[in-house]
ZADO-1210 file (C-alpha; in nm, 4 decimals, padded with zeros to 6 digits):
<atoms>
<atom x="10.8865" y="10.5027" z="11.5341" code="UNK" pos="1"/>
<atom x="11.1154" y="10.8335" z="11.6726" code="UNK" pos="2"/>
<atom x="11.0502" y="11.0164" z="11.9836" code="UNK" pos="3"/>
<atom x="11.0464" y="11.3569" z="12.1286" code="UNK" pos="4"/>
<atom x="11.0801" y="11.5400" z="12.4482" code="UNK" pos="5"/>
<atom x="10.7291" y="11.6839" z="12.5592" code="UNK" pos="6"/>
<atom x="10.7940" y="11.9928" z="12.6323" code="UNK" pos="7"/>
<atom x="11.0680" y="12.1107" z="12.8506" code="UNK" pos="8"/>
<atom x="11.0705" y="11.8126" z="13.0579" code="UNK" pos="9"/>
<atom x="11.2371" y="11.4470" z="13.0228" code="UNK" pos="10"/>
<atom x="10.9202" y="11.2536" z="12.9114" code="UNK" pos="11"/>
<atom x="10.9833" y="11.1043" z="12.5692" code="UNK" pos="12"/>
<atom x="10.7077" y="11.0590" z="12.3728" code="UNK" pos="13"/>
<atom x="10.6553" y="10.8608" z="12.0409" code="UNK" pos="14"/>
<atom x="10.6187" y="11.1418" z="11.7474" code="UNK" pos="15"/>
<atom x="10.3031" y="10.9645" z="11.6208" code="UNK" pos="16"/>
<atom x="10.0612" y="10.9200" z="11.9070" code="UNK" pos="17"/>
<atom x="09.7381" y="10.6993" z="11.8630" code="UNK" pos="18"/>
<atom x="09.4146" y="10.8536" z="11.9695" code="UNK" pos="19"/>
<atom x="09.0530" y="10.7490" z="11.9889" code="UNK" pos="20"/>
<atom x="08.8311" y="11.0461" z="11.9729" code="UNK" pos="21"/>
<atom x="08.5095" y="10.9563" z="11.7377" code="UNK" pos="22"/>
<atom x="08.6006" y="10.5604" z="11.7210" code="UNK" pos="23"/>
<atom x="08.5977" y="10.3532" z="12.0167" code="UNK" pos="24"/>
<atom x="08.3119" y="10.3306" z="12.2271" code="UNK" pos="25"/>
<atom x="08.1025" y="10.4196" z="11.9501" code="UNK" pos="26"/>
<atom x="08.1807" y="10.3755" z="11.5496" code="UNK" pos="27"/>
<atom x="08.4005" y="10.0770" z="11.6301" code="UNK" pos="28"/>
<atom x="08.3417" y="09.7515" z="11.7814" code="UNK" pos="29"/>
<atom x="08.5884" y="09.6720" z="12.0428" code="UNK" pos="30"/>
<atom x="08.7236" y="09.3650" z="11.8724" code="UNK" pos="31"/>
<atom x="08.8413" y="09.6216" z="11.5608" code="UNK" pos="32"/>
<atom x="08.9240" y="09.8741" z="11.8279" code="UNK" pos="33"/>
<atom x="09.1731" y="09.6415" z="12.0074" code="UNK" pos="34"/>
<atom x="09.2687" y="09.5600" z="11.6468" code="UNK" pos="35"/>
<atom x="09.4072" y="09.9306" z="11.5813" code="UNK" pos="36"/>
<atom x="09.5617" y="09.9522" z="11.9201" code="UNK" pos="37"/>
<atom x="09.7591" y="09.6478" z="11.8732" code="UNK" pos="38"/>
<atom x="09.8686" y="09.7906" z="11.5237" code="UNK" pos="39"/>
<atom x="09.9740" y="10.0816" z="11.6800" code="UNK" pos="40"/>
<atom x="10.1626" y="09.9185" z="11.9426" code="UNK" pos="41"/>
<atom x="10.3295" y="09.7094" z="11.6378" code="UNK" pos="42"/>
<atom x="10.4334" y="10.0286" z="11.4674" code="UNK" pos="43"/>
<atom x="10.6154" y="10.1626" z="11.7545" code="UNK" pos="44"/>
<atom x="10.3636" y="10.3731" z="11.8938" code="UNK" pos="45"/>
<atom x="10.3791" y="10.4275" z="12.2714" code="UNK" pos="46"/>
<atom x="10.1715" y="10.7082" z="12.3346" code="UNK" pos="47"/>
<atom x="09.8053" y="10.6707" z="12.3714" code="UNK" pos="48"/>
<atom x="09.5659" y="10.9970" z="12.3879" code="UNK" pos="49"/>
<atom x="09.2176" y="10.9594" z="12.5145" code="UNK" pos="50"/>
<atom x="08.9111" y="11.1839" z="12.7304" code="UNK" pos="51"/>
<atom x="08.6839" y="11.1218" z="12.9887" code="UNK" pos="52"/>
<atom x="08.3936" y="11.2756" z="12.7377" code="UNK" pos="53"/>
<atom x="08.4861" y="11.0662" z="12.4598" code="UNK" pos="54"/>
<atom x="08.1892" y="10.8097" z="12.4044" code="UNK" pos="55"/>
<atom x="08.0638" y="10.9750" z="12.6946" code="UNK" pos="56"/>
<atom x="08.3572" y="10.8061" z="12.8946" code="UNK" pos="57"/>
<atom x="08.3128" y="10.4636" z="12.6985" code="UNK" pos="58"/>
<atom x="08.6604" y="10.5445" z="12.4926" code="UNK" pos="59"/>
<atom x="08.8641" y="10.5307" z="12.8174" code="UNK" pos="60"/>
<atom x="08.7059" y="10.2039" z="12.9247" code="UNK" pos="61"/>
<atom x="08.7697" y="10.0814" z="12.5448" code="UNK" pos="62"/>
<atom x="09.1695" y="10.1596" z="12.5877" code="UNK" pos="63"/>
<atom x="09.2189" y="10.0233" z="12.8867" code="UNK" pos="64"/>
<atom x="09.0839" y="09.6640" z="12.7911" code="UNK" pos="65"/>
<atom x="09.3288" y="09.7178" z="12.4537" code="UNK" pos="66"/>
<atom x="09.6123" y="09.7986" z="12.6325" code="UNK" pos="67"/>
<atom x="09.5810" y="09.5155" z="12.9249" code="UNK" pos="68"/>
<atom x="09.8549" y="09.3194" z="12.9636" code="UNK" pos="69"/>
<atom x="10.1252" y="09.5891" z="12.8087" code="UNK" pos="70"/>
<atom x="10.4276" y="09.7134" z="13.0414" code="UNK" pos="71"/>
<atom x="10.2830" y="10.0384" z="13.1894" code="UNK" pos="72"/>
<atom x="10.6248" y="10.1690" z="13.2310" code="UNK" pos="73"/>
<atom x="10.6472" y="10.1236" z="12.8025" code="UNK" pos="74"/>
<atom x="10.3676" y="10.3332" z="12.7605" code="UNK" pos="75"/>
<atom x="10.2413" y="10.7037" z="12.7807" code="UNK" pos="76"/>
<atom x="09.8566" y="10.7224" z="12.8554" code="UNK" pos="77"/>
<atom x="09.7209" y="11.0372" z="12.8397" code="UNK" pos="78"/>
<atom x="09.3242" y="11.1601" z="12.9120" code="UNK" pos="79"/>
<atom x="09.1528" y="11.4790" z="12.9397" code="UNK" pos="80"/>
<atom x="08.9087" y="11.6431" z="13.1656" code="UNK" pos="81"/>
<atom x="08.6425" y="11.9607" z="13.1106" code="UNK" pos="82"/>
<atom x="08.3302" y="11.8372" z="12.8963" code="UNK" pos="83"/>
<atom x="08.0485" y="11.6367" z="13.0557" code="UNK" pos="84"/>
<atom x="08.0226" y="11.3023" z="13.1884" code="UNK" pos="85"/>
<atom x="07.7914" y="11.1031" z="13.3280" code="UNK" pos="86"/>
<atom x="07.4722" y="11.2051" z="13.3723" code="UNK" pos="87"/>
<atom x="07.5457" y="11.5761" z="13.3166" code="UNK" pos="88"/>
<atom x="07.4609" y="11.6932" z="13.6624" code="UNK" pos="89"/>
<atom x="07.5773" y="12.0699" z="13.7622" code="UNK" pos="90"/>
<atom x="07.9132" y="11.9314" z="13.8908" code="UNK" pos="91"/>
<atom x="07.9509" y="11.6890" z="13.6041" code="UNK" pos="92"/>
<atom x="08.1534" y="11.9568" z="13.4229" code="UNK" pos="93"/>
<atom x="08.4056" y="12.1948" z="13.3974" code="UNK" pos="94"/>
<atom x="08.7451" y="12.2747" z="13.5404" code="UNK" pos="95"/>
<atom x="08.5828" y="12.2742" z="13.9110" code="UNK" pos="96"/>
<atom x="08.8369" y="12.0825" z="14.2183" code="UNK" pos="97"/>
<atom x="08.5725" y="11.8739" z="14.2544" code="UNK" pos="98"/>
<atom x="08.4923" y="11.7674" z="13.9068" code="UNK" pos="99"/>
<atom x="08.8628" y="11.7273" z="13.8220" code="UNK" pos="100"/>
<atom x="08.9586" y="11.5193" z="14.1381" code="UNK" pos="101"/>
<atom x="08.6643" y="11.3027" z="14.0973" code="UNK" pos="102"/>
<atom x="08.7119" y="11.2794" z="13.7101" code="UNK" pos="103"/>
<atom x="09.0525" y="11.1649" z="13.7721" code="UNK" pos="104"/>
<atom x="08.9814" y="10.8789" z="13.9641" code="UNK" pos="105"/>
<atom x="08.7031" y="10.7691" z="13.7429" code="UNK" pos="106"/>
<atom x="08.9556" y="10.7972" z="13.4230" code="UNK" pos="107"/>
<atom x="09.2158" y="10.5923" z="13.6086" code="UNK" pos="108"/>
<atom x="08.9601" y="10.3051" z="13.7260" code="UNK" pos="109"/>
<atom x="08.8558" y="10.2885" z="13.3359" code="UNK" pos="110"/>
<atom x="09.1997" y="10.3087" z="13.1967" code="UNK" pos="111"/>
<atom x="09.3182" y="10.0220" z="13.4591" code="UNK" pos="112"/>
<atom x="09.6025" y="10.2136" z="13.5732" code="UNK" pos="113"/>
<atom x="09.7449" y="10.3657" z="13.8811" code="UNK" pos="114"/>
<atom x="09.8570" y="10.7248" z="13.7401" code="UNK" pos="115"/>
<atom x="09.8253" y="10.8806" z="13.3715" code="UNK" pos="116"/>
<atom x="10.1592" y="11.0135" z="13.2015" code="UNK" pos="117"/>
<atom x="09.9857" y="11.3494" z="13.0933" code="UNK" pos="118"/>
<atom x="09.6658" y="11.4844" z="13.2389" code="UNK" pos="119"/>
<atom x="09.5155" y="11.7559" z="13.0227" code="UNK" pos="120"/>
<atom x="09.2288" y="12.0865" z="13.0525" code="UNK" pos="121"/>
<atom x="09.0217" y="11.9902" z="12.7639" code="UNK" pos="122"/>
<atom x="08.9311" y="12.3369" z="12.7416" code="UNK" pos="123"/>
<atom x="09.0161" y="12.6716" z="12.9544" code="UNK" pos="124"/>
<atom x="08.7178" y="12.7071" z="13.1997" code="UNK" pos="125"/>
<atom x="08.6128" y="13.0759" z="13.2363" code="UNK" pos="126"/>
<atom x="08.3718" y="13.0298" z="13.5016" code="UNK" pos="127"/>
<atom x="08.6160" y="12.8943" z="13.7526" code="UNK" pos="128"/>
<atom x="08.9416" y="13.0597" z="13.9004" code="UNK" pos="129"/>
<atom x="09.2490" y="12.9034" z="13.7254" code="UNK" pos="130"/>
<atom x="09.3837" y="12.9133" z="14.0951" code="UNK" pos="131"/>
<atom x="09.1743" y="12.6582" z="14.1974" code="UNK" pos="132"/>
<atom x="09.2003" y="12.4288" z="13.8348" code="UNK" pos="133"/>
<atom x="09.5511" y="12.4428" z="13.8633" code="UNK" pos="134"/>
<atom x="09.5946" y="12.3484" z="14.2456" code="UNK" pos="135"/>
<atom x="09.3894" y="12.0707" z="14.1745" code="UNK" pos="136"/>
<atom x="09.5998" y="11.9445" z="13.9490" code="UNK" pos="137"/>
<atom x="09.9178" y="12.0072" z="14.1600" code="UNK" pos="138"/>
<atom x="09.7369" y="11.8245" z="14.4138" code="UNK" pos="139"/>
<atom x="09.6897" y="11.4654" z="14.1720" code="UNK" pos="140"/>
<atom x="10.0747" y="11.5718" z="14.0779" code="UNK" pos="141"/>
<atom x="10.1767" y="11.5263" z="14.4444" code="UNK" pos="142"/>
<atom x="09.9283" y="11.1973" z="14.4869" code="UNK" pos="143"/>
<atom x="10.1356" y="11.0536" z="14.2063" code="UNK" pos="144"/>
<atom x="09.8347" y="10.9959" z="13.9878" code="UNK" pos="145"/>
<atom x="09.9396" y="11.2370" z="13.7336" code="UNK" pos="146"/>
<atom x="10.2981" y="11.3012" z="13.6346" code="UNK" pos="147"/>
<atom x="10.2510" y="11.5923" z="13.3885" code="UNK" pos="148"/>
<atom x="09.9928" y="11.8687" z="13.3260" code="UNK" pos="149"/>
<atom x="09.8689" y="11.9906" z="13.0249" code="UNK" pos="150"/>
<atom x="09.6129" y="12.1733" z="12.8126" code="UNK" pos="151"/>
<atom x="09.3907" y="12.1688" z="12.4559" code="UNK" pos="152"/>
<atom x="09.3035" y="12.4661" z="12.2877" code="UNK" pos="153"/>
<atom x="09.3889" y="12.7285" z="12.5212" code="UNK" pos="154"/>
<atom x="09.4873" y="13.0733" z="12.3703" code="UNK" pos="155"/>
<atom x="09.8562" y="13.2006" z="12.4198" code="UNK" pos="156"/>
<atom x="09.7077" y="13.4696" z="12.7108" code="UNK" pos="157"/>
<atom x="09.5504" y="13.1248" z="12.9047" code="UNK" pos="158"/>
<atom x="09.8889" y="12.9643" z="12.8399" code="UNK" pos="159"/>
<atom x="10.1038" y="13.1945" z="13.0230" code="UNK" pos="160"/>
<atom x="09.8660" y="13.2032" z="13.2959" code="UNK" pos="161"/>
<atom x="09.8792" y="12.8668" z="13.3478" code="UNK" pos="162"/>
<atom x="10.2498" y="12.8284" z="13.3430" code="UNK" pos="163"/>
<atom x="10.3185" y="13.1265" z="13.5817" code="UNK" pos="164"/>
<atom x="10.0736" y="12.9076" z="13.8384" code="UNK" pos="165"/>
<atom x="10.2135" y="12.6080" z="13.7602" code="UNK" pos="166"/>
<atom x="10.5926" y="12.7767" z="13.8568" code="UNK" pos="167"/>
<atom x="10.4297" y="12.8801" z="14.2043" code="UNK" pos="168"/>
<atom x="10.3128" y="12.5463" z="14.2391" code="UNK" pos="169"/>
<atom x="10.6258" y="12.3474" z="14.1370" code="UNK" pos="170"/>
<atom x="10.4497" y="12.1418" z="13.8676" code="UNK" pos="171"/>
<atom x="10.5286" y="11.9860" z="13.5545" code="UNK" pos="172"/>
<atom x="10.3425" y="12.2183" z="13.2761" code="UNK" pos="173"/>
<atom x="10.4424" y="12.0693" z="12.9384" code="UNK" pos="174"/>
<atom x="10.1883" y="12.0516" z="12.6511" code="UNK" pos="175"/>
<atom x="09.8986" y="12.1766" z="12.4503" code="UNK" pos="176"/>
<atom x="09.6532" y="12.0391" z="12.2434" code="UNK" pos="177"/>
<atom x="09.5100" y="12.2234" z="11.9519" code="UNK" pos="178"/>
<atom x="09.4117" y="12.1613" z="11.6139" code="UNK" pos="179"/>
<atom x="09.6637" y="12.1927" z="11.3483" code="UNK" pos="180"/>
<atom x="09.7287" y="12.0896" z="11.0245" code="UNK" pos="181"/>
<atom x="09.8021" y="12.2360" z="10.6331" code="UNK" pos="182"/>
<atom x="09.4784" y="12.3880" z="10.6266" code="UNK" pos="183"/>
<atom x="09.4300" y="12.4997" z="11.0492" code="UNK" pos="184"/>
<atom x="09.7275" y="12.6730" z="11.1220" code="UNK" pos="185"/>
<atom x="09.5620" y="12.9177" z="11.3825" code="UNK" pos="186"/>
<atom x="09.8257" y="12.8101" z="11.6538" code="UNK" pos="187"/>
<atom x="10.0896" y="12.9446" z="11.4426" code="UNK" pos="188"/>
<atom x="10.0923" y="13.3520" z="11.5218" code="UNK" pos="189"/>
<atom x="10.0471" y="13.3565" z="11.9228" code="UNK" pos="190"/>
<atom x="10.0272" y="12.9780" z="12.0858" code="UNK" pos="191"/>
<atom x="10.3313" y="12.8297" z="11.9945" code="UNK" pos="192"/>
<atom x="10.5441" y="13.1093" z="12.0435" code="UNK" pos="193"/>
<atom x="10.4180" y="13.1394" z="12.4091" code="UNK" pos="194"/>
<atom x="10.4328" y="12.7838" z="12.4485" code="UNK" pos="195"/>
<atom x="10.8423" y="12.7764" z="12.3627" code="UNK" pos="196"/>
<atom x="10.8705" y="13.0789" z="12.5539" code="UNK" pos="197"/>
<atom x="10.6862" y="12.8731" z="12.8692" code="UNK" pos="198"/>
<atom x="10.8372" y="12.5481" z="12.7679" code="UNK" pos="199"/>
<atom x="10.5233" y="12.3700" z="12.6299" code="UNK" pos="200"/>
<atom x="10.5406" y="12.1504" z="12.3392" code="UNK" pos="201"/>
<atom x="10.1936" y="12.0808" z="12.1175" code="UNK" pos="202"/>
<atom x="10.0432" y="11.7593" z="12.0946" code="UNK" pos="203"/>
<atom x="09.8419" y="11.7939" z="11.7661" code="UNK" pos="204"/>
<atom x="09.4896" y="11.6401" z="11.6756" code="UNK" pos="205"/>
<atom x="09.3465" y="11.6299" z="11.3116" code="UNK" pos="206"/>
<atom x="09.6771" y="11.6478" z="11.1438" code="UNK" pos="207"/>
<atom x="09.4767" y="11.5146" z="10.8462" code="UNK" pos="208"/>
<atom x="09.2018" y="11.7938" z="10.8660" code="UNK" pos="209"/>
<atom x="08.9555" y="11.4902" z="10.9186" code="UNK" pos="210"/>
<atom x="09.0455" y="11.2986" z="10.6357" code="UNK" pos="211"/>
<atom x="09.0252" y="11.5741" z="10.4041" code="UNK" pos="212"/>
<atom x="09.4188" y="11.5954" z="10.3554" code="UNK" pos="213"/>
<atom x="09.4154" y="11.1955" z="10.2367" code="UNK" pos="214"/>
<atom x="09.2347" y="11.3189" z="09.9150" code="UNK" pos="215"/>
<atom x="08.9218" y="11.0953" z="09.9089" code="UNK" pos="216"/>
<atom x="08.6750" y="11.3970" z="09.9147" code="UNK" pos="217"/>
<atom x="08.6864" y="11.5263" z="09.5405" code="UNK" pos="218"/>
<atom x="08.5847" y="11.8212" z="09.4053" code="UNK" pos="219"/>
<atom x="08.2890" y="11.8140" z="09.2608" code="UNK" pos="220"/>
<atom x="08.1662" y="11.4261" z="09.3775" code="UNK" pos="221"/>
<atom x="07.9487" y="11.2763" z="09.6141" code="UNK" pos="222"/>
<atom x="08.1108" y="11.2276" z="09.9571" code="UNK" pos="223"/>
<atom x="08.2541" y="10.8680" z="09.9671" code="UNK" pos="224"/>
<atom x="07.9931" y="10.6452" z="10.1994" code="UNK" pos="225"/>
<atom x="08.0635" y="10.5627" z="10.5211" code="UNK" pos="226"/>
<atom x="08.2717" y="10.8844" z="10.5362" code="UNK" pos="227"/>
<atom x="08.2779" y="11.1177" z="10.8448" code="UNK" pos="228"/>
<atom x="08.1235" y="11.3704" z="10.6028" code="UNK" pos="229"/>
<atom x="07.8347" y="11.1553" z="10.5791" code="UNK" pos="230"/>
<atom x="07.8173" y="11.0734" z="10.9567" code="UNK" pos="231"/>
<atom x="07.6412" y="11.3064" z="11.1464" code="UNK" pos="232"/>
<atom x="07.6897" y="11.1332" z="11.4807" code="UNK" pos="233"/>
<atom x="08.0806" y="11.0943" z="11.4144" code="UNK" pos="234"/>
<atom x="08.1959" y="11.4357" z="11.3091" code="UNK" pos="235"/>
<atom x="07.9867" y="11.5686" z="11.0235" code="UNK" pos="236"/>
<atom x="08.0039" y="11.8914" z="11.1635" code="UNK" pos="237"/>
<atom x="08.3602" y="11.9138" z="11.2097" code="UNK" pos="238"/>
<atom x="08.4950" y="11.7802" z="10.8703" code="UNK" pos="239"/>
<atom x="08.2358" y="12.0620" z="10.7278" code="UNK" pos="240"/>
<atom x="08.4953" y="12.3922" z="10.7700" code="UNK" pos="241"/>
<atom x="08.6788" y="12.1967" z="10.5281" code="UNK" pos="242"/>
<atom x="08.4645" y="12.0958" z="10.2802" code="UNK" pos="243"/>
<atom x="08.4776" y="12.4105" z="10.0545" code="UNK" pos="244"/>
<atom x="08.5059" y="12.3371" z="09.6817" code="UNK" pos="245"/>
<atom x="08.8194" y="12.5421" z="09.6561" code="UNK" pos="246"/>
<atom x="08.9669" y="12.3835" z="09.9529" code="UNK" pos="247"/>
<atom x="08.8932" y="12.0233" z="09.7696" code="UNK" pos="248"/>
<atom x="09.0477" y="12.1549" z="09.4448" code="UNK" pos="249"/>
<atom x="09.3614" y="12.2846" z="09.6257" code="UNK" pos="250"/>
<atom x="09.3924" y="11.9828" z="09.8267" code="UNK" pos="251"/>
<atom x="09.3902" y="11.7834" z="09.4946" code="UNK" pos="252"/>
<atom x="09.6816" y="11.9557" z="09.3755" code="UNK" pos="253"/>
<atom x="09.9035" y="11.8468" z="09.6574" code="UNK" pos="254"/>
<atom x="09.9136" y="11.4917" z="09.5152" code="UNK" pos="255"/>
<atom x="10.1886" y="11.5876" z="09.2906" code="UNK" pos="256"/>
<atom x="10.3948" y="11.7054" z="09.5675" code="UNK" pos="257"/>
<atom x="10.3198" y="11.3678" z="09.7736" code="UNK" pos="258"/>
<atom x="10.4324" y="11.1714" z="09.4895" code="UNK" pos="259"/>
<atom x="10.7675" y="11.3573" z="09.4900" code="UNK" pos="260"/>
<atom x="10.8018" y="11.3097" z="09.8200" code="UNK" pos="261"/>
<atom x="10.7223" y="10.9483" z="09.7806" code="UNK" pos="262"/>
<atom x="10.4652" y="10.9572" z="10.0318" code="UNK" pos="263"/>
<atom x="10.0449" y="10.9037" z="09.9981" code="UNK" pos="264"/>
<atom x="09.8669" y="11.2451" z="10.0519" code="UNK" pos="265"/>
<atom x="09.7873" y="11.1504" z="10.4423" code="UNK" pos="266"/>
<atom x="10.1514" y="11.0606" z="10.5302" code="UNK" pos="267"/>
<atom x="10.2508" y="11.4101" z="10.3860" code="UNK" pos="268"/>
<atom x="09.9892" y="11.5770" z="10.5883" code="UNK" pos="269"/>
<atom x="10.1109" y="11.3733" z="10.9373" code="UNK" pos="270"/>
<atom x="10.4775" y="11.4668" z="10.8041" code="UNK" pos="271"/>
<atom x="10.4322" y="11.8169" z="10.7752" code="UNK" pos="272"/>
<atom x="10.2844" y="11.9023" z="11.1132" code="UNK" pos="273"/>
<atom x="10.5730" y="11.7260" z="11.2450" code="UNK" pos="274"/>
<atom x="10.8320" y="11.9332" z="11.0872" code="UNK" pos="275"/>
<atom x="10.7248" y="12.2083" z="11.3203" code="UNK" pos="276"/>
<atom x="10.9624" y="12.1997" z="11.6260" code="UNK" pos="277"/>
<atom x="10.7157" y="12.2783" z="11.8602" code="UNK" pos="278"/>
<atom x="10.5148" y="11.9980" z="11.7746" code="UNK" pos="279"/>
<atom x="10.6208" y="11.6642" z="12.0034" code="UNK" pos="280"/>
<atom x="10.3724" y="11.4537" z="11.8839" code="UNK" pos="281"/>
<atom x="10.0618" y="11.4295" z="11.6016" code="UNK" pos="282"/>
<atom x="09.7531" y="11.2240" z="11.7061" code="UNK" pos="283"/>
<atom x="09.6409" y="10.9568" z="11.4338" code="UNK" pos="284"/>
<atom x="09.2937" y="10.7849" z="11.4831" code="UNK" pos="285"/>
<atom x="09.2041" y="10.4869" z="11.3036" code="UNK" pos="286"/>
<atom x="08.8705" y="10.2638" z="11.2176" code="UNK" pos="287"/>
<atom x="09.0836" y="09.9669" z="11.0532" code="UNK" pos="288"/>
<atom x="09.4639" y="09.8499" z="11.1670" code="UNK" pos="289"/>
<atom x="09.5682" y="09.9400" z="10.7586" code="UNK" pos="290"/>
<atom x="09.5495" y="10.3025" z="10.8687" code="UNK" pos="291"/>
<atom x="09.7310" y="10.2978" z="11.1332" code="UNK" pos="292"/>
<atom x="10.0253" y="10.1336" z="10.9208" code="UNK" pos="293"/>
<atom x="09.9561" y="10.3684" z="10.6547" code="UNK" pos="294"/>
<atom x="10.0138" y="10.7079" z="10.8742" code="UNK" pos="295"/>
<atom x="10.2585" y="10.5410" z="11.0678" code="UNK" pos="296"/>
<atom x="10.5220" y="10.6081" z="10.7639" code="UNK" pos="297"/>
<atom x="10.5434" y="10.9608" z="10.8027" code="UNK" pos="298"/>
<atom x="10.7319" y="10.8863" z="11.1128" code="UNK" pos="299"/>
<atom x="11.0795" y="11.0531" z="11.0779" code="UNK" pos="300"/>
<atom x="11.0416" y="11.1995" z="10.7482" code="UNK" pos="301"/>
<atom x="11.1801" y="11.5278" z="10.6530" code="UNK" pos="302"/>
<atom x="11.0549" y="11.7691" z="10.3903" code="UNK" pos="303"/>
<atom x="11.2985" y="11.9922" z="10.2440" code="UNK" pos="304"/>
<atom x="11.2217" y="12.3600" z="10.2321" code="UNK" pos="305"/>
<atom x="11.1506" y="12.3628" z="09.8793" code="UNK" pos="306"/>
<atom x="10.8996" y="12.1301" z="09.9294" code="UNK" pos="307"/>
<atom x="10.7344" y="12.3075" z="10.2201" code="UNK" pos="308"/>
<atom x="10.6983" y="12.6227" z="10.0066" code="UNK" pos="309"/>
<atom x="10.5668" y="12.4643" z="09.7203" code="UNK" pos="310"/>
<atom x="10.2642" y="12.3185" z="09.9520" code="UNK" pos="311"/>
<atom x="10.2170" y="12.6776" z="10.0887" code="UNK" pos="312"/>
<atom x="10.1998" y="12.8495" z="09.6877" code="UNK" pos="313"/>
<atom x="09.9020" y="12.5442" z="09.6500" code="UNK" pos="314"/>
<atom x="09.7615" y="12.5927" z="09.9549" code="UNK" pos="315"/>
<atom x="09.7303" y="12.9827" z="09.9494" code="UNK" pos="316"/>
<atom x="09.4313" y="13.1785" z="10.0630" code="UNK" pos="317"/>
<atom x="09.2336" y="12.8677" z="10.1680" code="UNK" pos="318"/>
<atom x="09.4669" y="12.8219" z="10.5019" code="UNK" pos="319"/>
<atom x="09.2907" y="12.9703" z="10.8032" code="UNK" pos="320"/>
<atom x="09.5601" y="13.1303" z="11.0226" code="UNK" pos="321"/>
<atom x="09.3492" y="13.3920" z="11.2657" code="UNK" pos="322"/>
<atom x="09.4446" y="13.3195" z="11.6038" code="UNK" pos="323"/>
<atom x="09.1157" y="13.4557" z="11.7684" code="UNK" pos="324"/>
<atom x="08.9672" y="13.0834" z="11.6407" code="UNK" pos="325"/>
<atom x="09.1497" y="12.9369" z="11.9026" code="UNK" pos="326"/>
<atom x="08.8940" y="13.0048" z="12.1978" code="UNK" pos="327"/>
<atom x="08.7021" y="12.8222" z="12.4569" code="UNK" pos="328"/>
<atom x="08.3431" y="12.7725" z="12.5254" code="UNK" pos="329"/>
</atoms>
């Protein structure tokens, strides 16, 4: 495993991190989830990402139990706040001071830790003054419950506003967590340049495009049984945008390029996002330990310029680049 600095901070993170969205606490039994966490630890992953909204708080609890007994100082534990949790009352969502403070304390309890290394605004909240949100984050930093602050799926303009307030409040605002992969590059035009200027790194989710970049979805064929595309409760709506026949044909044409690099398609996809110098870590998920062992082989892989150009030529116009698709509800 290799490590990268998170933003303009002194925090090192594993360049492949483990996330438990859509799996722990819902799709995968706890013993299997813990086996995946152990596989991640054995592979050298030290960075673990979750959120209070995942499985309506259950994912945090599963992760906390799975990491129990590990040396806390050797881990980087990330979580998030924004989406509705609990009984979903009027204050059980968003980025108000009330919801942030209460959610942070509840997340710490579920994770079994006194602090999180990174606390992230899971989306931008247009209904709450940004000053209120950032002050709540600052107070958590001063209390020692949060070491660094980040966001997820914020636009370039929102990142700039957050960074200005973070400087004023003197808190470490270090990261953005967007969707990013070979097929979905909407952050490249505006978000990444802004992040570089403001001292933020990207911690990217969906580096294999919800499994499409593994090559398991074949053009003209039925979706594999038990795959995400067949699970209406487990992300079928998220993967649907990538299941166009033309997209699947282009992905299949990447297979020779992966072999040329001595990588599987999934490894090529993870390695591809790590070629971007503004990416600090790529989040992988897993329902089986062998998936972790397979994907971590992308760590440290360098793709040459000719291979990167060949990938672009194969994918052509199926790549989504529209920066307006980065938006909050």
